LUMKOL-121837 format. One record per atom (N, C-alpha, C): x, y, z; atom name. Coordinates in steps of 0.1 Angstrom, whole numbers, plus 5000, padded with zeros to 4 digits. Layout:
N
x:y:z:at
X:Y:Z:CA
...
This chain:
90
x:y:z:at
5059:4929:4849:N
5055:4942:4842:CA
5063:4953:4848:C
5069:4961:4840:N
5076:4973:4844:CA
5071:4984:4834:C
5066:4995:4841:N
5060:5006:4834:CA
5066:5019:4838:C
5068:5028:4829:N
5074:5041:4830:CA
5065:5051:4824:C
5062:5062:4832:N
5055:5074:4827:CA
5042:5071:4819:C
5034:5061:4824:N
5022:5058:4817:CA
5009:5062:4825:C
4999:5064:4818:N
4986:5066:4825:CA
4977:5054:4822:C
4971:5049:4833:N
4962:5038:4832:CA
4948:5042:4836:C
4938:5038:4829:N
4924:5043:4832:CA
4915:5031:4832:C
4906:5031:4842:N
4895:5021:4843:CA
4900:5007:4841:C
4910:5003:4849:N
4916:4989:4848:CA
4918:4984:4862:C
4920:4971:4863:N
4923:4965:4875:CA
4937:4960:4875:C
4945:4964:4886:N
4959:4961:4886:CA
4962:4953:4899:C
4969:4942:4897:N
4975:4934:4908:CA
4989:4939:4909:C
4992:4946:4921:N
5006:4951:4922:CA
5017:4941:4924:C
5014:4929:4930:N
5024:4920:4933:CA
5034:4917:4921:C
5046:4919:4923:N
5056:4915:4913:CA
5058:4926:4902:C
5052:4937:4903:N
5052:4947:4893:CA
5059:4960:4897:C
5064:4967:4887:N
5071:4980:4890:CA
5065:4991:4882:C
5062:5002:4888:N
5056:5014:4882:CA
5064:5026:4886:C
5069:5033:4876:N
5077:5045:4878:CA
5069:5057:4872:C
5066:5067:4881:N
5059:5079:4876:CA
5046:5076:4868:C
5039:5066:4872:N
5027:5062:4865:CA
5015:5069:4872:C
5004:5071:4864:N
4992:5076:4869:CA
4981:5066:4867:C
4973:5064:4877:N
4962:5055:4877:CA
4949:5063:4880:C
4940:5062:4870:N
4927:5069:4871:CA
4915:5059:4872:C
4908:5060:4882:N
4896:5051:4883:CA
4899:5036:4882:C
4910:5033:4887:N
4915:5019:4887:CA
4912:5011:4900:C
4911:4998:4899:N
4910:4991:4911:CA
4924:4985:4914:C
4930:4988:4925:N
4943:4984:4928:CA
4942:4973:4939:C
4949:4961:4935:N
4948:4950:4944:CA
4962:4947:4949:C
4962:4945:4963:N
4975:4942:4970:CA
4973:4929:4977:C
4981:4919:4973:N
4979:4906:4979:CA
4991:4902:4989:C
5003:4908:4986:N
5014:4905:4996:CA
5021:4892:4993:C
5019:4886:4981:N
5026:4874:4978:CA
5040:4877:4973:C
5042:4888:4967:N
5055:4894:4961:CA
5055:4909:4964:C
5067:4914:4965:N
5068:4929:4966:CA
5064:4936:4953:C
5064:4949:4954:N
5062:4957:4942:CA
5070:4970:4943:C
5071:4977:4932:N
5078:4990:4933:CA
5069:5000:4928:C
5067:5011:4936:N
5059:5023:4932:CA
5068:5035:4934:C
5073:5041:4923:N
5081:5053:4924:CA
5073:5064:4919:C
5070:5074:4928:N
5063:5086:4924:CA
5050:5083:4916:C
5041:5074:4922:N
5028:5071:4915:CA
5018:5083:4918:C
5008:5083:4910:N
4996:5092:4912:CA
4984:5083:4911:C
4975:5084:4921:N
4963:5076:4922:CA
4951:5086:4922:C
4942:5085:4912:N
4931:5094:4912:CA
4918:5086:4911:C
4910:5088:4921:N
4897:5081:4922:CA
4898:5066:4921:C
4908:5060:4927:N
4910:5046:4926:CA
4904:5039:4939:C
4901:5026:4937:N
4896:5018:4948:CA
4907:5008:4951:C
4908:5003:4964:N
4918:4994:4969:CA
4912:4982:4974:C
4918:4970:4970:N
4915:4958:4976:CA
4928:4951:4982:C
4926:4947:4994:N
4937:4940:5001:CA
4932:4926:5004:C
4941:4916:5000:N
4937:4902:5003:CA
4950:4894:5005:C
4948:4881:5008:N
4959:4872:5010:CA
4968:4876:5022:C
4981:4874:5021:N
4990:4878:5032:CA
4989:4892:5036:C
4987:4901:5027:N
4986:4915:5030:CA
4974:4918:5039:C
4963:4911:5036:N
4951:4913:5045:CA
4954:4907:5059:C
4962:4897:5060:N
4966:4892:5073:CA
4973:4903:5081:C
4982:4910:5074:N
4990:4920:5081:CA
4980:4932:5086:C
4971:4936:5077:N
4962:4946:5081:CA
4954:4942:5093:C
4949:4929:5093:N
4941:4924:5104:CA
4949:4923:5116:C
4962:4920:5116:N
4970:4919:5127:CA
4972:4933:5133:C
4974:4943:5125:N
4975:4957:5130:CA
4962:4961:5137:C
4950:4958:5132:N
4938:4961:5137:CA
4937:4954:5151:C
4940:4941:5152:N
4939:4934:5165:CA
4949:4940:5175:C
4960:4943:5171:N
4971:4949:5180:CA
4966:4962:5186:C
4961:4970:5177:N
4955:4983:5182:CA
4944:4981:5192:C
4934:4972:5189:N
4923:4970:5198:CA
4928:4964:5211:C
4939:4957:5211:N
4945:4950:5222:CA
4953:4960:5231:C
4954:4972:5226:N
4962:4981:5234:CA
4976:4984:5230:C
4980:4978:5219:N
4994:4981:5214:CA
4994:4993:5205:C
4987:5004:5209:N
4985:5015:5201:CA
4999:5022:5198:C
5008:5022:5207:N
5021:5028:5204:CA
5028:5021:5193:C
5028:5008:5192:N
5034:5000:5182:CA
5028:5004:5168:C
5015:5004:5168:N
5008:5007:5155:CA
5010:5021:5151:C
5009:5030:5160:N
5012:5044:5157:CA
5026:5046:5152:C
5036:5040:5159:N
5050:5041:5154:CA
5052:5035:5140:C
5045:5024:5138:N
5045:5019:5124:CA
5041:5028:5114:C
5030:5035:5116:N
5024:5045:5107:CA
5033:5057:5106:C
5039:5061:5117:N
5049:5072:5117:CA
5060:5069:5108:C
5065:5057:5109:N
5076:5053:5101:CA
5073:5053:5086:C
5061:5049:5082:N
5056:5049:5069:CA
5055:5063:5064:C
5051:5072:5073:N
5050:5086:5069:CA
5063:5093:5068:C
5074:5087:5073:N
5087:5092:5073:CA
5090:5101:5085:C
5082:5100:5095:N
5084:5108:5108:CA
5095:5102:5116:C
5102:5110:5124:N
5111:5105:5133:CA
5104:5097:5145:C
5111:5087:5150:N
5105:5080:5161:CA
5102:5089:5173:C
5091:5086:5180:N
5088:5094:5191:CA
5097:5090:5203:C
5100:5101:5211:N
5108:5097:5223:CA
5101:5090:5233:C
5107:5081:5240:N
5101:5073:5250:CA
5101:5080:5264:C
């Protein structure tokens, strides 16, 4: 699925393997599994819920365990990179 400039309401979307450009999601359930990549260009999410499962859930769980084990710098640097921040000096 490839969608441009559409508004989706009250639906369930599995992001894997799909591309959305400038789309708006209202009151949708967004599911991320991590079996395939997805493309989200300038999306808008309004009152959506998120479900993470499969390989994506494994990555989330790994980040949780790393953080609890003391690898806070690694996890924080990962989120800084996601946010587009410059790496912290060592």
